[in-house]
C-alpha positions as a LaTeX table, in Angstrom:
\begin{tabular}{lrrr}
\hline
Residue & $x$ (\AA) & $y$ (\AA) & $z$ (\AA) \\
\hline
Met1 & 27.71 & $-20.09$ & $-7.58$ \\
Glu2 & 26.23 & $-17.15$ & $-9.55$ \\
Thr3 & 22.73 & $-18.57$ & $-9.54$ \\
Thr4 & 22.84 & $-19.17$ & $-5.77$ \\
Val5 & 23.90 & $-15.58$ & $-5.16$ \\
His6 & 21.11 & $-14.39$ & $-7.49$ \\
Lys7 & 18.64 & $-16.68$ & $-5.72$ \\
Lys8 & 19.58 & $-15.33$ & $-2.29$ \\
Ser9 & 19.27 & $-11.84$ & $-3.62$ \\
Leu10 & 15.78 & $-12.56$ & $-4.87$ \\
Ile11 & 14.77 & $-14.16$ & $-1.54$ \\
Tyr12 & 16.03 & $-11.15$ & 0.32 \\
Ser13 & 14.05 & $-8.85$ & $-2.05$ \\
Leu14 & 10.97 & $-10.95$ & $-1.40$ \\
Gln15 & 11.32 & $-10.57$ & 2.41 \\
Glu16 & 11.93 & $-6.89$ & 2.11 \\
Asn17 & 8.95 & $-6.44$ & $-0.22$ \\
Lys18 & 6.78 & $-8.40$ & 2.22 \\
Glu19 & 7.68 & $-6.00$ & 5.02 \\
Lys20 & 6.83 & $-3.01$ & 2.78 \\
Val21 & 3.42 & $-4.51$ & 1.92 \\
Lys22 & 2.65 & $-5.09$ & 5.58 \\
Lys23 & 3.55 & $-1.49$ & 6.43 \\
Gln24 & 1.50 & $-0.07$ & 3.51 \\
Thr25 & $-1.44$ & $-2.25$ & 4.45 \\
Arg26 & $-1.34$ & $-1.01$ & 8.05 \\
Leu27 & $-1.20$ & 2.59 & 6.82 \\
Leu28 & $-4.14$ & 1.95 & 4.48 \\
Val29 & $-6.24$ & 0.53 & 7.31 \\
Val30 & $-5.38$ & 3.45 & 9.60 \\
Phe31 & $-6.25$ & 6.04 & 7.03 \\
Thr32 & $-9.40$ & 4.26 & 6.00 \\
Val33 & $-10.57$ & 4.31 & 9.61 \\
Ala34 & $-9.55$ & 7.95 & 9.98 \\
Ile35 & $-11.43$ & 8.91 & 6.81 \\
Thr36 & $-14.49$ & 7.00 & 7.95 \\
Ala37 & $-14.43$ & 8.71 & 11.33 \\
Phe38 & $-13.86$ & 12.07 & 9.70 \\
Leu39 & $-16.77$ & 11.66 & 7.34 \\
Leu40 & $-19.04$ & 10.50 & 10.19 \\
Ala41 & $-18.08$ & 13.41 & 12.36 \\
Phe42 & $-19.07$ & 15.93 & 9.72 \\
Ala43 & $-21.93$ & 13.97 & 8.18 \\
Phe44 & $-24.53$ & 16.03 & 9.94 \\
Thr45 & $-23.02$ & 19.37 & 9.09 \\
Asn46 & $-23.17$ & 21.35 & 5.87 \\
Ile47 & $-20.50$ & 20.55 & 3.33 \\
Thr48 & $-18.08$ & 23.45 & 3.09 \\
Gln49 & $-15.14$ & 24.07 & 0.83 \\
Trp50 & $-12.72$ & 23.01 & 3.56 \\
Tyr51 & $-14.70$ & 19.80 & 4.03 \\
Ala52 & $-14.54$ & 19.00 & 0.32 \\
Leu53 & $-10.82$ & 19.68 & 0.19 \\
Ala54 & $-10.19$ & 17.42 & 3.18 \\
Ile55 & $-12.20$ & 14.62 & 1.56 \\
Ile56 & $-10.26$ & 15.01 & $-1.73$ \\
Phe57 & $-6.92$ & 15.02 & 0.09 \\
Phe58 & $-7.61$ & 11.93 & 2.26 \\
Ser59 & $-9.23$ & 10.00 & $-0.61$ \\
Gly60 & $-6.24$ & 10.77 & $-2.84$ \\
Tyr61 & $-3.81$ & 9.46 & $-0.26$ \\
Val62 & $-5.84$ & 6.29 & 0.24 \\
Leu63 & $-5.82$ & 5.71 & $-3.56$ \\
Tyr64 & $-2.05$ & 6.24 & $-3.58$ \\
Leu65 & $-1.60$ & 3.68 & $-0.83$ \\
Cys66 & $-3.76$ & 1.22 & $-2.74$ \\
Tyr67 & $-1.59$ & 1.76 & $-5.84$ \\
Lys68 & 1.61 & 1.15 & $-3.80$ \\
Ile69 & 0.18 & $-2.08$ & $-2.38$ \\
Ile70 & $-0.80$ & $-3.34$ & $-5.78$ \\
Ser71 & 2.57 & $-2.52$ & $-7.34$ \\
Leu72 & 4.38 & $-4.18$ & $-4.45$ \\
Trp73 & 2.36 & $-7.37$ & $-4.87$ \\
Gln74 & 3.00 & $-7.33$ & $-8.63$ \\
Arg75 & 6.76 & $-7.06$ & $-7.92$ \\
His76 & 6.40 & $-9.90$ & $-5.34$ \\
Lys77 & 4.79 & $-12.12$ & $-7.98$ \\
Lys78 & 7.51 & $-11.39$ & $-10.54$ \\
Ile79 & 10.30 & $-12.27$ & $-8.10$ \\
Lys80 & 8.56 & $-15.51$ & $-7.10$ \\
Glu81 & 8.33 & $-16.47$ & $-10.77$ \\
Lys82 & 12.02 & $-15.79$ & $-11.18$ \\
Leu83 & 12.79 & $-17.97$ & $-8.18$ \\
Lys84 & 10.82 & $-20.85$ & $-9.71$ \\
Thr85 & 12.86 & $-20.71$ & $-12.90$ \\
Leu86 & 16.24 & $-20.77$ & $-11.08$ \\
\hline
\end{tabular}
């Protein structure tokens, strides 16, 4: 009884984690496209301090999203391993 409840909880966590990964991946794609468009729009102008700050801000957010996706996939793998042992 206890293992079935634990197994159902892990399966629910997997499904919830999968949705989070999909959402973060969509956000990453959107921001990557936005960054690319932003850089192309200002590629022919002089680099100003505002331009450099914008690049740093957007790049930092993209790196944060990549980190979130990697950590969610690691959690996903751990839960799958636990399910195999039950």
